N, C-alpha and C positions, 0 to 999 in steps of 0.2 A: 444598588450598588455595581458599581463597574470595575469589575477586576480585568487589569493586563497579565499577561504572562508570556514565556520566552516562545512557545509556539511548540515546545516538546510535550510527549503525553506527561511523563513525569511533572510537567510542568500547570499542565491540566489538573492532576489530582492535590497538586500543593494548593492550588487556588480553590479545588472544593475542600479539603480540608480546612484552608483560613478563614471561607463562608460560613464554614461550623463555626470555628471557634469565636470567629465575632459575632455569629449570630448574624449576620446581615445578607440575606438571601440576592443572590447575583441577579442585575436584568441585563448582563452585557458581560459576555467573556470572551478578549479578544487579543490576540498575539499584541505585542507592545508595535512591532513595527506596522501593523495594519490601524493602527488607533489614531483617528481624527479627533481631537478634542472640539469640542461645542464650548461657547461661551460658559455654562454652568456645569461642567462638567471635570468632576477632578477624579482621575480613577485611581485605584490602589493595584499597585505595582506587588506583586507577590514575585518570591527569588525563589526557582525550583528546588527543593528538599526532597533527596530521595527517600528518606526514612517516612517522613511525613505522607510521601505519594502510597508504600511500602503499606502504613496504616489506612488510608481508604481503602485500597486492593483487599486486604484482609477482610475490612468489614464487609466489603460485596459480596467476596466470596464468604462469608459466616451465612450472608442472606440470602443469596441467591446462586451461590456454588460456582464452580471454575466456567460451567454456560454463562454467567451475568457477567464475570469479567472478560471471557473472551467475547461477548458482546459489544459493551462497551469501549473494549481494544477493537478490534476492527473498525467499529462505526468509525473510531478516529481517525483509522489511518484512511478514510473517506475524503477527508478533507473538504468537506461540505459546508459550506457556508452556515455557520449557527449551530454546528455539530455539536460544538463544544455546552452550550444551552441545556441540549437534547440530553447529551451526557450528566449535567449535572442532575438534570428533573430525575431521571431514573436514579439517581445514588441516592436523591434526596427522598426519594419516595420508598425506595427499596430499606431504608434506614429506618424510617420512620412506621414502616408497615410491620404488624408480626408475623403478615404470611410471604412468600415469597409471591413478588409482582413480577418476577422473569415474562410468564405468560399471560400478564393482563392485556388483553388486546383490547379490552374496553378504553384504555388509557392510550389517547392519539398517542402522543408523543413516543410510547412503546411499543405500538404498534410502526410507527416510521423507523425506529431503530432495526426492528427486526426486518421490515424491507429493503434500509440498507447492508446490514448485515449479509443479506442475499446477494445485493447486487456485487458488496466485494466478494464471496464466494464463487460466485461466476468469473469474478476478473482473474481470478488466483485461477480456476480452472484454465481459461483459455491461455493464461501465461506458460501454465504447462503445457499445453498442446502445443503453442506457437514459437516458445523463444527456439529459436536456432544458434548455433554456434558456429564461427569461425575461426579457424587454426591461423596465429600469428608466427612470426617469426623466429620468436623466442618460446615458440612452444605451448604457449597457454591458447584456451579454448576460451574468446571472448564473444560474449551476447550483449547486444544494445537495446533495452527495452525503453518502451514512454506510455506506461498503462496512465487509462485513466483519473486509477487511485492509486495510494501509497500501497503496493502490495507487496512489495519486494521482501519486508519482514517475516510476509506469509508464505512466501514461496521458496524461499532459500534451502529448507530442511531438504524439501522435495528432490531439489537439484543435487544435493550432499549425498540423500540414501540413493539415487541412481546413478552418479556418477564418483564414488568413494576414490575409484582410482588415479583419475584425471584432476588435472590443473585447470580452473576454469576462473570466469569471472564475469557474471551479469552487472550491466551497469543500469541507473535508470536517467536517462539524458534531461530528463525533464525538470528531476530533485536533484541531481549533479551528486550524484550516491551509488555504490555498486555494493554486491557481494560477492566475496574474493576466498576461493579455498583451494588450497595448495598442499591437497592428499591427506593433508594430516589435522588442520583444524581452520575454521571459516570465520570469518572477520567482516566488519560493515569497512568501506574503505570509501574518500572522496580523493579523486584526482585535482592537481594544479591547476589544471585549463581545463574549460568546459567542453566536453564531449560532443559530436555532434550526433544525427540521428545513425549515420554510417560512419563505417571503417574506410580509410583508405585503404586501395590496391595495393601500396607501396606496403604494407604493414601484415600482408596477409601472404602466407606460403603459395608456390606455384601448386603447388599439389592442391592447396585449399581452391583456388579458380579453378582448376582443373575440374573439380568437383561440383562444383558452382555451374559450369558449362554442361556437363554430364546432366548432371538431374535438371537444368533447367531445358536439355534436349529432349531428355526420357519424358517429362512433364508433357512436353508438345507432343512429340508423338504417340501419345497414348492416349491426347484427348480428341474425340470427338465430338466436334462442332456442332452436326444436327443431334447430338442429346443433352445439350447442354439446359440446364434448367438454372438459372441465375438466381432467380426466388429464391431455391433451396439453398444454394449454394452461400449467397450472403446469407442466410440466417443460421447454418454452421460455421461458416468465415468470414464474419464482417469484416468489410472493405478496410477499418481502420487496423487490420493487422498484417492487411498484408506487406505492407512494408517490411515485418519480421521474417518472410516469407520468398527463401531465393526464386520457389518457381514463378512468382510476381514480378518480378525484378526486369524488367524489359524497359 
């Protein structure tokens, strides 16, 4: 059976519930806007139901604990092709087993899920390390990110705890939404216009641009070209993260 859904986390969980209810195993689970019908394919489109989604999560938590729900949620955020079926597989065998299957690495799909979770964890760690805020003229600190995975939902709390007295926004320019904190509460927002991977200088305070110039100068002056080890440097700071770092903006 082919199932279509709206691409959301609770939408996927609603599909899983519907598959169990219909007793019709899924052969494909795909967002509606990505589905390309064939001549003999009639998909079942499932509407998102938050209550049904919560029931699925409750069942997984009962079988595999919070670690199980964390595993499938973080893997969902990877946005990898076919991740829906992998998550569906995990839920299915978890619900059918009398034992906790969370660490059943003999199952190739479960092993793949754990590998994906590790990839997500590394990306979250790098977001914590490489996010750079810039101060805008309205007094808000803004950081633009463009991660390989949708890790903003896993990163926001870190910045709330670290900068509780500041007003800031971290915006994912690839997925067109951000995490906004106003010193009191945090929430996800979207902008009316698509944001580029950089902030216009006209939006920044003069002090901010002065700080950036000062930091770039300091970085160049402390660099010792003869002692550079680019292989090691790229291991710790992969090139795809350089766009976040002021000292790399030449």
